[in-house]
C-alpha positions as CSV (number, residue, x, y, z in Angstrom):
1,X,45.0,62.1,83.0
2,X,41.8,61.5,81.2
3,X,40.1,60.6,84.5
4,X,41.3,63.7,86.2
5,X,40.1,65.8,83.2
6,X,36.7,64.2,83.3
7,X,36.4,64.9,87.0
8,X,36.8,68.6,86.4
9,X,33.3,68.7,84.9
10,X,34.9,70.1,81.8
11,X,31.9,71.6,80.0
12,X,30.7,73.9,82.8
13,X,34.3,74.7,83.9
14,X,35.1,75.7,80.4
15,X,32.0,77.9,80.1
16,X,32.7,79.7,83.4
17,X,36.4,80.3,82.5
18,X,35.5,81.5,79.0
19,X,32.9,83.9,80.5
20,X,35.6,85.3,82.7
21,X,37.9,85.9,79.7
22,X,35.0,87.5,77.8
23,X,34.3,89.9,80.7
24,X,38.0,90.7,81.0
25,X,38.1,91.6,77.3
26,X,34.8,93.5,77.6
27,X,36.2,95.8,80.4
28,X,39.4,96.3,78.5
29,X,41.8,94.6,80.9
30,X,45.4,94.6,79.7
31,X,46.4,91.3,78.1
32,X,48.6,90.2,81.1
33,X,45.9,91.0,83.6
34,X,43.2,89.3,81.5
35,X,45.3,86.2,81.5
36,X,45.8,86.4,85.2
37,X,42.1,86.8,85.9
38,X,41.3,83.9,83.5
39,X,43.9,81.7,85.1
40,X,42.5,82.4,88.6
41,X,39.1,81.4,87.4
42,X,40.4,78.2,85.7
43,X,42.2,77.2,88.9
44,X,39.1,77.8,90.9
45,X,37.0,75.7,88.5
46,X,39.5,72.8,88.7
47,X,39.3,72.9,92.5
48,X,35.5,72.9,92.4
49,X,35.2,70.1,89.9
50,X,37.7,67.8,91.6
51,X,36.3,68.5,95.1
52,X,32.8,67.6,93.8
53,X,33.8,64.1,92.6
54,X,36.1,63.6,95.7
55,X,33.3,64.4,98.2
56,X,30.7,62.5,96.1
57,X,32.8,59.4,95.5
58,X,31.0,57.1,98.0
59,X,27.5,58.3,96.8
60,X,28.5,57.8,93.1
61,X,29.7,54.2,93.8
62,X,26.5,53.4,95.7
63,X,24.3,54.2,92.7
64,X,26.8,52.9,90.1
65,X,27.5,56.2,88.2
66,X,29.4,54.7,85.3
67,X,30.2,58.2,84.1
68,X,32.3,59.0,87.1
69,X,36.0,58.2,87.1
70,X,36.0,57.3,90.8
71,X,33.4,54.6,90.1
72,X,35.2,53.1,87.1
73,X,38.5,53.2,89.1
74,X,40.4,55.4,86.7
75,X,41.1,57.8,89.6
76,X,40.9,57.6,93.4
77,X,39.3,60.0,95.8
78,X,42.7,60.6,97.3
79,X,44.0,61.8,93.9
80,X,41.0,64.1,93.5
81,X,41.5,65.5,97.1
82,X,45.1,66.3,96.3
83,X,44.2,67.9,93.0
84,X,41.4,69.9,94.5
85,X,43.5,71.3,97.4
86,X,46.4,72.0,95.1
87,X,44.2,73.9,92.6
88,X,42.6,75.8,95.5
89,X,46.0,76.9,96.7
90,X,46.9,78.1,93.2
91,X,43.6,79.8,93.0
92,X,44.2,81.8,96.2
93,X,47.6,83.0,95.0
94,X,46.3,84.0,91.5
95,X,43.2,85.6,92.8
96,X,44.9,87.8,95.4
97,X,47.5,88.8,92.7
98,X,44.7,90.6,90.9
99,X,44.2,92.8,94.0
100,X,42.9,92.3,97.5
101,X,39.3,93.3,96.8
102,X,39.1,91.5,93.5
103,X,40.8,88.5,95.0
104,X,38.4,88.3,97.9
105,X,35.4,88.5,95.6
106,X,36.6,85.6,93.5
107,X,37.6,83.5,96.6
108,X,34.1,84.1,98.0
109,X,32.7,82.7,94.7
110,X,34.9,79.7,94.9
111,X,34.0,79.2,98.6
112,X,30.4,79.3,97.8
113,X,30.9,76.5,95.2
114,X,32.8,74.4,97.8
115,X,30.0,75.0,100.3
116,X,27.6,73.4,97.7
117,X,29.8,70.4,97.3
118,X,30.3,69.9,101.0
119,X,26.9,70.6,102.4
120,X,24.4,72.9,100.7
121,X,23.6,70.6,97.8
122,X,21.5,68.5,100.2
123,X,19.5,71.5,101.5
124,X,16.8,73.8,100.3
125,X,19.5,76.4,99.8
126,X,21.2,74.4,97.0
127,X,20.5,77.2,94.6
128,X,22.3,79.8,96.7
129,X,26.0,78.9,95.9
130,X,25.1,79.1,92.2
131,X,23.5,82.5,92.5
132,X,26.5,83.8,94.6
133,X,29.2,82.2,92.4
134,X,27.9,83.3,89.1
135,X,26.9,86.7,90.4
136,X,30.3,87.4,91.8
137,X,32.1,86.4,88.6
138,X,31.6,89.7,86.7
139,X,32.1,91.6,90.0
140,X,35.5,90.0,90.3
141,X,36.6,90.9,86.8
142,X,35.5,94.5,87.1
143,X,37.2,94.9,90.4
144,X,40.4,93.5,88.9
145,X,40.6,96.6,86.6
146,X,41.5,98.7,89.7
147,X,40.3,101.9,88.1
148,X,37.3,102.6,90.3
149,X,34.7,101.2,88.0
150,X,31.9,99.1,89.5
151,X,30.0,96.1,88.1
152,X,26.7,96.9,86.5
153,X,23.8,95.6,88.7
154,X,22.0,94.0,85.7
155,X,25.1,91.9,85.0
156,X,25.2,90.5,88.6
157,X,21.4,89.8,88.5
158,X,21.6,88.1,85.0
159,X,24.6,86.0,86.0
160,X,22.9,84.9,89.2
161,X,19.8,83.9,87.4
162,X,21.9,82.0,84.8
163,X,23.6,80.1,87.7
164,X,20.3,79.2,89.5
165,X,18.7,78.1,86.3
166,X,21.7,76.0,85.3
167,X,21.7,74.4,88.7
168,X,18.1,73.3,88.6
169,X,18.4,72.1,85.0
170,X,21.7,70.2,85.7
171,X,20.1,68.2,88.5
172,X,17.2,67.0,86.3
173,X,18.9,63.9,84.8
174,X,20.1,62.7,88.2
175,X,17.1,63.4,90.5
176,X,16.5,59.7,91.3
177,X,20.1,58.8,91.9
178,X,20.5,61.9,94.1
179,X,17.5,61.0,96.2
180,X,18.8,57.5,96.6
181,X,21.9,58.8,98.3
182,X,20.1,61.4,100.5
183,X,20.6,64.5,98.4
184,X,17.6,66.7,98.9
185,X,18.3,70.1,97.3
186,X,15.7,72.5,96.1
187,X,15.0,70.7,92.8
188,X,14.6,67.4,94.6
189,X,12.1,68.9,97.0
190,X,10.2,70.6,94.2
191,X,10.0,67.4,92.1
192,X,10.8,66.7,88.5
193,X,7.7,68.4,87.1
194,X,8.1,71.7,88.9
195,X,11.8,71.8,88.4
196,X,11.3,71.2,84.6
197,X,9.3,74.3,84.5
198,X,11.4,76.4,87.0
199,X,14.8,75.8,85.2
200,X,13.9,77.3,81.8
201,X,11.7,80.0,83.4
202,X,14.6,81.3,85.6
203,X,17.0,81.1,82.6
204,X,14.6,83.0,80.4
205,X,14.2,85.6,83.1
206,X,18.0,86.0,83.0
207,X,17.7,86.6,79.2
208,X,15.2,89.3,79.8
209,X,17.5,91.0,82.3
210,X,20.4,90.9,79.8
211,X,18.1,92.4,77.1
212,X,16.8,95.3,79.3
213,X,19.9,95.9,81.4
214,X,22.6,97.6,79.2
215,X,22.1,101.3,78.6
216,X,21.0,102.7,75.2
217,X,18.7,101.2,72.6
218,X,17.8,97.5,72.7
219,X,20.1,95.6,70.4
220,X,18.1,93.7,67.7
221,X,20.3,90.6,68.1
222,X,19.7,90.5,71.8
223,X,16.0,90.9,71.3
224,X,16.0,87.9,68.9
225,X,18.0,85.8,71.4
226,X,15.5,86.7,74.2
227,X,12.5,85.8,72.0
228,X,14.2,82.5,71.2
229,X,14.9,81.9,74.9
230,X,11.3,82.6,75.9
231,X,10.0,80.2,73.2
232,X,12.3,77.5,74.3
233,X,11.4,78.0,77.9
234,X,7.7,77.7,77.1
235,X,8.3,74.5,75.2
236,X,10.4,73.1,78.0
237,X,7.7,73.9,80.5
238,X,5.0,72.3,78.5
239,X,7.0,69.1,77.9
240,X,8.0,69.0,81.6
241,X,4.3,69.2,82.7
242,X,3.0,66.7,80.2
243,X,5.9,64.2,80.0
244,X,7.4,64.0,83.5
245,X,10.1,61.4,82.6
246,X,11.2,63.1,79.4
247,X,14.8,64.4,79.1
248,X,13.7,67.1,76.7
249,X,13.3,69.8,79.4
250,X,16.9,69.4,80.3
251,X,18.1,69.7,76.7
252,X,15.8,72.7,76.1
253,X,16.9,74.4,79.3
254,X,20.5,74.0,78.3
255,X,19.6,75.6,75.0
256,X,18.1,78.6,76.8
257,X,21.3,78.8,79.0
258,X,23.4,78.8,75.8
259,X,21.4,81.8,74.4
260,X,21.9,83.6,77.7
261,X,25.6,83.0,77.5
262,X,25.7,84.4,73.9
263,X,23.8,87.5,75.1
264,X,26.3,88.0,77.9
265,X,29.2,87.8,75.5
266,X,27.6,90.3,73.2
267,X,26.9,92.7,76.1
268,X,30.3,92.2,77.8
269,X,31.4,95.8,77.1
270,X,28.6,97.1,79.3
271,X,29.3,95.0,82.5
272,X,31.2,97.9,84.1
273,X,30.0,101.4,85.0
274,X,31.8,104.4,86.4
275,X,31.6,104.4,90.2
């Protein structure tokens, strides 16, 4: 069970699922519907995490990834395949139960994540599934209201930027191992130095969008979070340029991402607009 849990990529899965719940509360979904939306996202995240480690099992063994349960032998690729396909089936049922339009939006997001695991992670378009998956998340939640409201454009843009920045940052610790197994996504092609600058820059751009997007006066707390995000992004870029083998840009980028998530949580009540 511990191995299966570790293979879900629990931290990002928990963040995405929690964001879905926050959006559901922000658009005032009834409790039962909010639970349904959150459960659909959780099932989708399980399928994505397990499919990732299932499809990467041979690569992970080749480079000796001791953090992967398929390498340590705790779980087998077959177990992960069964879990991934089962979770995907549950995700389809739960997603469509929220409504046809909403369900298809969420399934498109999950499909984009599977496309990354199966193919796009090794191409220059490795960023695209992250942009699509994160951008579609608030659109799914708003569509699940069924009351004619539409997702605010700034929310989609900010979530997409958060996804792309998180992708580039998340790849940084494993660039060399990925290259050794033939993975050549956008960060690998740009190189460590450029990716160390790009990741926090994209994330900080997302913070600026969240600051400027919601209607009305700029919230002082959001302004403070954006200022912090920009400062951390600058620091990450400087370190990334000067110390190409430092892990600091990854940590600083994750800190910028955390600030963006907090901003999204605080602005969750503005993610929907009257159509």
